[in-house]
C-alpha positions, -999 to +999 in steps of 0.1 A: +001+002+001+025+024+010+044+018-024+012+025-043+007+059-025+043+068-030+039+062-066+006+083-069+022+109-047+051+113-075+026+115-104+005+142-083+038+162-072+048+161-110+012+174-121+013+200-093+050+213-105+039+217-140+008+232-131+028+260-114+054+263-141+024+269-165+012+301-146+046+319-149+048+328-113+080+322-093+063+302-066+076+272-050+053+244-039+056+252-004+047+288-011+018+274-033+006+250-005+004+282+018-019+299-008-041+267-008-042+269+030-052+305+030-076+295+002-092+268+019-092+278+056-095+314+051-075+342+072-048+327+094-023+342+118+014+330+115+012+301+141-019+285+127-003+290+092+030+274+100+012+244+117-011+238+087+018+241+063+042+218+085+068+244+089+083+265+117+068+299+125+102+314+115+102+298+081+065+308+077+072+343+083+102+343+058+078+327+032+051+351+039+076+380+033+082+367+000+045+360-008+037+396+006+066+411-018+050+390-047+015+404-038-001+373-035-010+376+003-016+405+027-007+412+060-036+427+083-034+440+118-062+425+141-084+456+150-085+450+188-048+441+190-024+456+163+002+431+175-019+403+160-014+400+124-037+380+102-025+369+066-051+367+038-049+361-001-047+390-023-067+390-053-034+380-073-030+351-048-065+339-052-064+342-090-031+322-090-047+295-069-076+292-095-052+293-123-030+264-109-060+244-097-079+247-132-044+234-148-044+206-122-079+197-126-074+193-166-044+172-161-059+150-133-090+147-154-070+133-185-054+108-159-083+096-145-100+093-179-073+064-183-088+043-153-114+019-164-150+033-156-156+006-132-129+012-111-134+051-108-157+047-076-132+026-057-106+052-065-127+080-055-137+067-022-100+057-014-088+092-022-114+108-003-104+087+028-068+093+022-073+131+021-095+130+052-071+109+071-045+140+063-069+166+075-074+181+040-104+203+032-124+188+003-116+208-026-152+216-036-157+230-001-133+262-011-126+261-047-161+267-062-179+298-061-148+322-063-157+356-073-127+362-093 
């Protein structure tokens, strides 16, 4: 089972890398994951974001500095406590996530098209359970209905 998941993960990482390179932005996979966390979970503080992405707060701060310079995220001070900073996607960040997701969706659709029809339900169930076990938010819960 582990070898099968590793094999599938290599395919998905390659799809993600190609999708990122197609949008023409200089964004690493970890930076993109940060944007996806903000898109799926909404505004975060630095500690929440670091935990969600799986990096240290210091690494998250440096990464967010880069994403702010690229105008993909915005830092906002909390109304009641200016020391508390919240991170939110900018319009450009939201558009980038949407473009990469669209590109990735098309490529995955092509790959899944090669899976025999009678095996697709089993694949969908297994992948949903895998994503849920990892704590991932279902894509349809955050990627549809964006007003770009």
